[in-house]
C-alpha positions as CSV (number, residue, x, y, z in Angstrom):
1,M,0.0,0.0,0.0
2,P,1.5,3.4,-0.9
3,E,2.4,5.6,1.9
4,Q,-0.1,8.3,2.8
5,T,0.8,11.9,2.2
6,S,0.1,14.6,4.7
7,S,-3.0,15.7,2.6
8,E,-4.5,12.2,2.7
9,H,-4.7,11.7,6.5
10,E,-6.2,13.6,9.4
11,S,-3.9,16.2,10.7
12,H,-2.2,16.0,14.2
13,P,-4.3,17.9,16.8
14,L,-1.5,20.5,17.3
15,A,-1.0,21.1,13.6
16,P,-3.8,23.6,13.0
17,L,-2.7,25.7,16.0
18,I,0.9,25.7,14.8
19,E,-0.2,26.6,11.2
20,R,-2.1,29.7,12.5
21,A,1.0,30.7,14.5
22,L,3.3,30.3,11.5
23,N,1.0,32.2,9.2
24,G,0.5,35.0,11.7
25,F,2.8,37.8,12.8
26,V,5.1,35.8,15.0
27,A,8.7,36.6,15.9
28,P,11.3,34.9,13.6
29,L,12.8,33.1,16.6
30,L,9.4,31.5,17.4
31,K,9.0,30.5,13.8
32,S,12.4,28.8,13.9
33,V,11.2,26.8,17.0
34,L,7.7,25.9,15.5
35,A,8.8,25.1,12.0
36,P,10.5,21.7,12.7
37,V,7.7,20.7,15.0
38,K,5.2,21.4,12.2
39,R,7.2,19.5,9.7
40,A,7.4,16.5,12.0
41,L,3.6,16.6,12.6
42,D,2.8,16.9,8.9
43,A,5.0,13.9,8.2
44,N,3.3,11.8,10.9
45,P,0.0,12.8,12.4
46,E,0.4,9.9,14.9
47,L,3.6,11.4,16.3
48,P,3.4,11.5,20.1
49,V,3.1,15.1,21.4
50,N,6.2,14.6,23.6
51,L,8.3,13.6,20.6
52,A,7.1,16.7,18.8
53,I,8.2,18.7,21.8
54,G,11.6,17.0,21.5
55,W,11.9,18.7,18.1
56,D,11.2,22.0,19.7
57,A,13.8,21.4,22.4
58,L,16.4,20.3,19.9
59,E,15.8,23.4,17.8
60,R,16.4,25.6,20.8
61,F,19.5,23.5,21.7
62,K,20.9,24.1,18.2
63,A,20.7,27.9,18.9
64,T,23.1,27.6,21.9
65,P,26.9,27.7,21.8
66,D,27.0,24.2,23.3
67,Y,25.6,22.7,20.1
68,H,28.8,23.6,18.2
69,E,31.1,22.0,20.8
70,P,32.3,18.4,20.6
71,I,30.0,16.0,22.5
72,A,33.0,14.9,24.6
73,V,33.4,18.5,25.9
74,I,29.7,18.8,26.8
75,R,29.8,15.4,28.5
76,H,32.9,16.4,30.5
77,R,31.2,19.6,31.6
78,W,28.3,17.6,32.9
79,D,30.7,15.3,34.7
80,E,32.0,18.3,36.7
81,H,28.7,20.1,37.0
82,P,27.1,20.2,40.5
83,L,23.8,18.9,39.0
84,G,25.4,16.5,36.6
85,Y,24.1,13.6,38.7
86,L,20.6,14.7,38.0
87,H,21.3,15.0,34.3
88,R,23.0,11.6,33.9
89,G,20.1,9.7,35.5
90,L,17.3,11.2,33.3
91,P,15.7,8.9,30.8
92,G,15.6,9.7,27.1
93,R,14.8,13.2,25.8
94,A,14.2,14.6,29.3
95,G,18.0,14.8,29.6
96,L,18.1,17.3,26.7
97,E,15.3,19.4,28.3
98,F,17.2,19.5,31.6
99,F,20.3,20.6,29.7
100,L,18.3,23.6,28.3
101,T,16.9,24.6,31.7
102,E,19.7,23.8,34.3
103,R,21.2,27.3,34.1
104,D,18.3,28.5,36.2
105,E,18.6,26.4,39.4
106,E,15.3,27.7,40.7
107,A,13.6,26.2,37.7
108,V,15.3,22.9,38.4
109,L,14.0,23.1,42.1
110,D,10.5,23.9,40.8
111,A,10.6,20.7,38.8
112,L,12.1,18.7,41.6
113,E,9.6,19.8,44.3
114,P,6.4,18.0,43.1
115,V,8.5,14.9,42.4
116,L,10.1,14.7,45.8
117,R,6.8,15.7,47.6
118,S,4.7,13.1,45.8
119,S,2.9,10.6,48.0
120,E,4.1,7.6,45.9
121,L,7.8,8.4,46.0
122,L,7.6,9.4,49.7
123,A,5.9,6.1,50.5
124,S,8.8,4.3,48.7
125,V,11.4,6.2,50.7
126,R,9.6,5.5,54.0
127,G,9.5,1.8,53.2
128,A,13.2,1.7,52.3
129,I,14.1,3.6,55.5
130,E,12.4,0.9,57.6
131,A,14.8,-1.7,56.4
132,A,17.9,0.6,56.0
133,P,20.9,0.3,58.3
134,L,20.6,3.7,60.0
135,H,22.9,4.1,63.0
136,D,20.1,4.3,65.7
137,G,16.4,4.7,66.2
138,S,16.5,8.4,66.7
139,A,17.9,8.8,63.1
140,R,14.9,6.8,61.8
141,Q,12.5,9.1,63.8
142,Q,14.2,12.2,62.5
143,V,14.0,11.1,58.9
144,A,10.4,10.1,59.2
145,A,9.6,13.6,60.7
146,G,11.7,15.3,58.0
147,L,9.8,13.5,55.2
148,G,6.5,14.7,56.7
149,H,7.7,18.3,56.6
150,V,8.9,17.8,53.0
151,Q,5.4,16.5,52.0
152,R,3.8,19.6,53.5
153,A,6.5,21.9,52.0
154,E,7.5,23.1,55.5
155,W,11.1,23.7,54.3
156,A,12.4,25.5,57.4
157,L,11.5,22.4,59.5
158,A,12.4,19.8,56.9
159,W,16.2,20.4,56.4
160,P,17.1,20.4,60.2
161,L,15.5,17.0,60.6
162,L,17.2,15.6,57.5
163,I,20.7,17.1,57.7
164,V,21.9,15.2,60.8
165,P,20.6,11.7,60.0
166,V,21.7,11.9,56.3
167,E,25.2,12.7,57.3
168,G,25.0,10.1,60.0
169,A,24.0,7.5,57.4
170,F,27.2,8.1,55.4
171,R,29.3,8.0,58.5
172,A,27.6,4.9,59.9
173,T,28.2,3.1,56.6
174,A,31.9,4.1,56.7
175,R,32.2,2.7,60.2
176,S,30.5,-0.6,59.3
177,R,33.0,-1.0,56.5
178,N,36.0,-0.2,58.8
179,I,36.9,2.8,56.7
180,V,36.9,4.9,60.0
181,D,37.2,3.9,63.6
182,D,34.6,4.5,66.4
183,A,35.7,8.1,66.6
184,Q,35.2,8.6,62.9
185,R,39.0,8.9,62.3
186,L,40.9,8.0,59.2
187,P,44.6,7.0,59.1
188,S,46.9,10.0,58.5
189,K,50.0,10.0,56.2
190,D,52.2,10.5,59.2
191,G,50.9,7.3,60.8
192,G,48.4,9.0,63.1
193,R,44.7,9.4,62.7
194,H,42.5,12.4,62.0
195,R,38.7,12.9,62.2
196,A,37.2,12.5,58.7
197,K,35.1,15.1,57.1
198,V,32.0,13.6,55.6
199,E,33.3,14.7,52.2
200,D,36.4,12.5,52.7
201,L,34.2,9.4,52.8
202,F,32.4,9.6,49.5
203,E,35.2,8.2,47.4
204,L,36.2,5.7,50.0
205,L,32.6,4.4,50.0
206,G,32.8,3.8,46.2
207,L,30.0,6.2,45.3
208,E,29.3,7.1,41.7
209,E,31.5,10.0,40.7
210,A,28.6,12.2,39.6
211,F,26.9,11.6,42.9
212,Q,30.1,12.5,44.8
213,V,30.3,15.8,42.9
214,F,26.6,16.5,43.7
215,L,27.1,15.7,47.4
216,R,30.3,17.9,47.7
217,R,29.0,20.9,45.8
218,R,25.3,21.0,46.7
219,V,24.5,18.9,49.8
220,Y,27.8,19.8,51.6
221,G,30.6,22.2,50.8
222,R,30.5,25.9,50.8
223,I,26.9,26.4,49.5
224,A,25.6,24.2,52.4
225,N,27.8,25.5,55.2
226,P,25.3,28.0,56.6
227,H,22.8,25.2,57.1
228,R,25.4,22.8,58.5
229,H,26.5,25.5,60.9
230,G,23.1,26.8,61.9
231,T,23.3,30.2,60.2
232,P,21.2,30.0,57.1
233,R,19.5,32.9,55.5
234,G,17.0,31.3,53.1
235,G,17.7,28.4,50.8
236,H,15.6,26.1,53.0
237,R,13.8,24.5,50.0
238,R,17.0,23.9,48.1
239,Q,18.7,22.3,51.0
240,S,15.7,20.1,51.8
241,L,15.3,18.9,48.3
242,F,19.0,18.2,47.8
243,L,19.1,16.3,51.1
244,M,16.2,14.2,49.9
245,I,18.2,13.3,46.8
246,A,21.2,12.5,48.9
247,L,19.1,10.2,51.1
248,I,17.7,8.4,48.0
249,G,21.2,8.0,46.7
250,W,22.5,6.6,50.0
251,L,19.5,4.1,50.2
252,D,20.3,2.8,46.7
253,A,24.1,2.6,47.3
254,V,23.9,1.0,50.7
255,A,20.4,-0.7,51.1
256,Q,20.0,-1.5,47.4
257,A,16.6,0.2,47.6
258,Q,16.3,0.8,43.8
259,L,14.7,4.2,44.5
260,A,16.8,6.2,42.0
261,P,15.2,4.7,38.9
262,E,11.7,5.7,40.3
263,F,12.9,9.2,41.2
264,F,14.6,9.8,37.8
265,T,11.6,8.5,35.9
266,R,9.3,10.8,37.8
267,F,11.7,13.7,37.4
268,G,11.9,13.1,33.6
269,R,8.1,13.1,33.3
270,E,7.8,16.3,35.2
271,L,10.4,18.0,33.0
272,E,8.5,16.8,29.9
273,R,5.2,18.0,31.4
274,R,6.6,21.4,32.0
275,Q,8.1,21.6,28.5
276,M,4.7,20.6,27.0
277,T,2.9,23.3,29.0
278,S,5.5,25.9,27.9
279,L,5.1,24.9,24.2
280,Q,1.3,24.9,24.4
281,G,1.5,28.4,26.0
282,R,3.7,29.7,23.3
283,L,1.4,28.3,20.6
284,R,-1.7,29.9,22.1
285,G,0.1,33.2,22.5
286,A,1.3,33.1,18.8
287,A,-2.0,32.0,17.3
């Protein structure tokens, strides 16, 4: 059977809206974004909307300086980026969309919030915590209370109840593997011993490199020092959400909880949903 042409089949639901936008008085940049989407929909009216959105995202990516750099350079930049761990775990096209939005960290937090506050993901985390090797019962209680504050978006209360048990989880794991002694000390080069910073433990625990970078530069390190030292001025949502991701990563690395795939799948869907909403809004505005 001969292949149908675009005039022989019913058009894609988005096609008429895009057609009106392209025929109207729209900015040249918007036309350059919409044109490849329209071509893709004309060629295949059954094309999933999220794939059409992928064309839009790719067109915008091609307009950035990064498009002209070797892929190896871009990949290396992500390896060293504080949020590279989030990018590497995303499924499919969502990775590209994250690349296009990550320069605005508040936008990333906006996408992370509904994912990490979802009842389904929190239920999975709570279940994993029950079986996880936390160092004592008080840590389990603190995490449980912290998760409740996350679910209610009570950020000023969430991070204090997460920051202690999450660091304690990494330290307890290091002790259980005899990486440190009971006083959390590591061997020194001079033959003595010194108390380990939590950042010293990540490589010794064999954590994924991108996860180590995220922990050092977003959960701990300079940006998190005000929260660790009890002198924060804002940033409570950011610290709470990043501590949640650290907790999920620890549960996967130590308790084999398999939470990261669920988290990244939900995060990818949320990024795609936001991209779809943005594209539909631009189409309505241009029509």
